[in-house]
MDAnalysis code that builds the backbone (N, CA, C; Angstrom):
import MDAnalysis as mda
import numpy as np

u = mda.Universe.empty(204, n_residues=68, atom_resindex=np.repeat(np.arange(68), 3), trajectory=True)
u.add_TopologyAttr("name", ["N", "CA", "C"] * 68)
u.add_TopologyAttr("resid", np.arange(1, 69))
u.add_TopologyAttr("resname", ["UNK", "UNK", "UNK", "UNK", "UNK", "UNK", "UNK", "UNK", "UNK", "UNK", "UNK", "UNK", "UNK", "UNK", "UNK", "UNK", "UNK", "UNK", "UNK", "UNK", "UNK", "UNK", "UNK", "UNK", "UNK", "UNK", "UNK", "UNK", "UNK", "UNK", "UNK", "UNK", "UNK", "UNK", "UNK", "UNK", "UNK", "UNK", "UNK", "UNK", "UNK", "UNK", "UNK", "UNK", "UNK", "UNK", "UNK", "UNK", "UNK", "UNK", "UNK", "UNK", "UNK", "UNK", "UNK", "UNK", "UNK", "UNK", "UNK", "UNK", "UNK", "UNK", "UNK", "UNK", "UNK", "UNK", "UNK", "UNK"])
u.atoms.positions = np.array([
    [77.112, 91.553, 171.897],
    [78.488, 91.917, 172.183],
    [78.615, 93.406, 172.493],
    [77.902, 94.239, 171.743],
    [78.010, 95.677, 171.959],
    [77.443, 96.092, 173.313],
    [76.401, 95.397, 173.767],
    [75.863, 95.747, 175.076],
    [76.866, 95.449, 176.179],
    [77.699, 94.424, 175.981],
    [78.758, 94.134, 176.948],
    [79.801, 95.241, 176.940],
    [80.079, 95.810, 175.768],
    [81.041, 96.919, 175.692],
    [80.489, 98.156, 176.402],
    [79.190, 98.388, 176.262],
    [78.574, 99.511, 176.975],
    [78.665, 99.279, 178.476],
    [78.459, 98.034, 178.911],
    [78.589, 97.698, 180.328],
    [80.020, 97.918, 180.810],
    [80.999, 97.516, 180.014],
    [82.406, 97.734, 180.374],
    [82.695, 99.232, 180.491],
    [82.179, 100.026, 179.550],
    [82.345, 101.476, 179.616],
    [81.711, 102.067, 180.861],
    [80.532, 101.544, 181.232],
    [79.857, 102.038, 182.440],
    [80.642, 101.671, 183.697],
    [81.236, 100.486, 183.707],
    [82.047, 100.081, 184.862],
    [83.293, 100.954, 184.967],
    [83.950, 101.222, 183.843],
    [85.125, 102.104, 183.833],
    [84.731, 103.503, 184.306],
    [83.589, 104.006, 183.823],
    [83.076, 105.301, 184.255],
    [82.845, 105.310, 185.764],
    [82.261, 104.236, 186.292],
    [82.011, 104.138, 187.735],
    [83.292, 104.122, 188.548],
    [84.318, 103.450, 188.042],
    [85.610, 103.433, 188.731],
    [86.191, 104.850, 188.785],
    [86.081, 105.580, 187.679],
    [86.553, 106.964, 187.660],
    [85.803, 107.840, 188.642],
    [84.476, 107.645, 188.716],
    [83.697, 108.413, 189.688],
    [84.096, 108.069, 191.121],
    [84.360, 106.798, 191.373],
    [84.780, 106.391, 192.715],
    [86.119, 107.026, 193.087],
    [87.043, 107.075, 192.135],
    [88.332, 107.724, 192.390],
    [88.125, 109.201, 192.705],
    [87.252, 109.862, 191.952],
    [86.964, 111.264, 192.229],
    [86.321, 111.429, 193.612],
    [85.498, 110.472, 193.998],
    [84.831, 110.529, 195.295],
    [85.824, 110.427, 196.446],
    [86.797, 109.517, 196.327],
    [87.732, 109.336, 197.441],
    [88.782, 110.441, 197.504],
    [88.974, 111.190, 196.414],
    [89.956, 112.280, 196.450],
    [89.298, 113.637, 196.707],
    [87.998, 113.650, 196.897],
    [87.285, 114.926, 197.054],
    [87.541, 115.552, 198.422],
    [87.628, 116.859, 198.415],
    [87.754, 117.639, 199.646],
    [86.941, 118.911, 199.430],
    [86.050, 119.208, 200.342],
    [85.195, 120.371, 200.199],
    [85.774, 121.510, 201.022],
    [85.932, 122.654, 200.392],
    [86.449, 123.832, 201.078],
    [85.312, 124.832, 201.241],
    [85.199, 125.424, 202.396],
    [84.084, 126.328, 202.679],
    [84.433, 127.792, 202.445],
    [85.591, 128.080, 201.879],
    [85.939, 129.468, 201.577],
    [85.093, 129.971, 200.425],
    [84.609, 131.165, 200.514],
    [83.816, 131.826, 199.478],
    [82.631, 130.985, 199.017],
    [81.916, 130.393, 199.962],
    [80.715, 129.658, 199.614],
    [80.929, 128.189, 199.319],
    [82.137, 127.753, 199.256],
    [82.424, 126.336, 199.060],
    [82.765, 126.000, 197.627],
    [83.739, 125.194, 197.445],
    [84.132, 124.716, 196.128],
    [84.912, 123.424, 196.301],
    [85.029, 122.686, 195.224],
    [85.702, 121.382, 195.237],
    [87.208, 121.545, 195.163],
    [87.906, 120.804, 196.000],
    [89.359, 120.709, 195.932],
    [89.719, 119.236, 195.976],
    [90.902, 118.927, 195.567],
    [91.363, 117.545, 195.568],
    [92.455, 117.374, 196.603],
    [92.410, 116.249, 197.314],
    [93.468, 115.930, 198.260],
    [94.687, 115.372, 197.540],
    [94.470, 114.757, 196.381],
    [95.552, 114.127, 195.629],
    [95.340, 114.464, 194.150],
    [95.967, 115.520, 193.697],
    [95.725, 116.014, 192.333],
    [96.097, 115.026, 191.231],
    [97.235, 114.319, 191.304],
    [97.524, 113.354, 190.230],
    [96.494, 112.225, 190.147],
    [96.054, 111.719, 191.293],
    [95.045, 110.668, 191.301],
    [93.703, 111.203, 190.791],
    [93.396, 112.434, 191.121],
    [92.179, 113.057, 190.624],
    [92.224, 113.223, 189.108],
    [93.374, 113.565, 188.569],
    [93.523, 113.688, 187.120],
    [93.363, 112.327, 186.439],
    [93.913, 111.291, 187.039],
    [93.741, 109.934, 186.507],
    [92.266, 109.546, 186.532],
    [91.570, 109.880, 187.616],
    [90.136, 109.598, 187.708],
    [89.353, 110.319, 186.627],
    [89.707, 111.554, 186.344],
    [89.040, 112.312, 185.293],
    [89.283, 111.684, 183.919],
    [90.514, 111.255, 183.679],
    [90.817, 110.582, 182.403],
    [90.048, 109.274, 182.274],
    [89.899, 108.528, 183.373],
    [89.141, 107.281, 183.349],
    [87.670, 107.558, 183.069],
    [87.120, 108.628, 183.640],
    [85.736, 109.003, 183.369],
    [85.549, 109.311, 181.886],
    [86.465, 110.078, 181.316],
    [86.377, 110.420, 179.892],
    [86.500, 109.164, 179.037],
    [87.417, 108.260, 179.392],
    [87.571, 107.011, 178.646],
    [86.293, 106.176, 178.696],
    [85.683, 106.083, 179.861],
    [84.433, 105.340, 179.995],
    [83.326, 105.932, 179.149],
    [83.220, 107.264, 179.131],
    [82.197, 107.920, 178.311],
    [82.446, 107.698, 176.823],
    [83.707, 107.734, 176.407],
    [84.038, 107.497, 174.998],
    [83.658, 106.070, 174.605],
    [83.948, 105.098, 175.466],
    [83.586, 103.708, 175.169],
    [82.076, 103.558, 175.059],
    [81.333, 104.165, 175.975],
    [79.878, 104.066, 175.950],
    [79.316, 104.689, 174.677],
    [79.747, 105.887, 174.351],
    [79.203, 106.594, 173.183],
    [79.596, 105.902, 171.884],
    [80.858, 105.496, 171.758],
    [81.286, 104.837, 170.518],
    [80.600, 103.489, 170.333],
    [80.394, 102.740, 171.413],
    [79.687, 101.469, 171.302],
    [78.225, 101.680, 170.929],
    [77.612, 102.703, 171.490],
    [76.218, 102.992, 171.149],
    [76.092, 103.443, 169.697],
    [77.023, 104.213, 169.202],
    [77.003, 104.625, 167.805],
    [77.198, 103.430, 166.885],
    [78.153, 102.554, 167.230],
    [78.423, 101.379, 166.395],
    [77.258, 100.402, 166.407],
    [76.508, 100.370, 167.492],
    [75.382, 99.458, 167.626],
    [74.104, 100.032, 166.997],
    [74.115, 101.291, 166.628],
    [72.932, 101.917, 166.059],
    [71.963, 102.455, 167.088],
    [72.334, 102.479, 168.347],
    [71.466, 102.989, 169.386],
    [71.512, 104.505, 169.495],
    [72.545, 105.105, 168.951],
    [72.733, 106.541, 169.020],
    [73.110, 107.024, 167.634],
    [72.374, 107.997, 167.138],
    [72.656, 108.522, 165.797],
    [73.112, 109.962, 165.916],
    [74.191, 110.250, 165.211],
    [74.725, 111.623, 165.227],
    [74.593, 112.214, 163.844],
])
């Protein structure tokens, strides 16, 4: 069961990365840096990435795969 939760966390993490990918805009001023075309959607993507990482880490801790 816990491995399925880790998989769900990885899928959520992947969705967040995909959202960040579609909102990315590269600016070439001063050597280049990341900008977002849609800041609210980018913020939602960042929150989804954090949620996915929390699910993965907490499931791994509960399963005994990760010790802190």
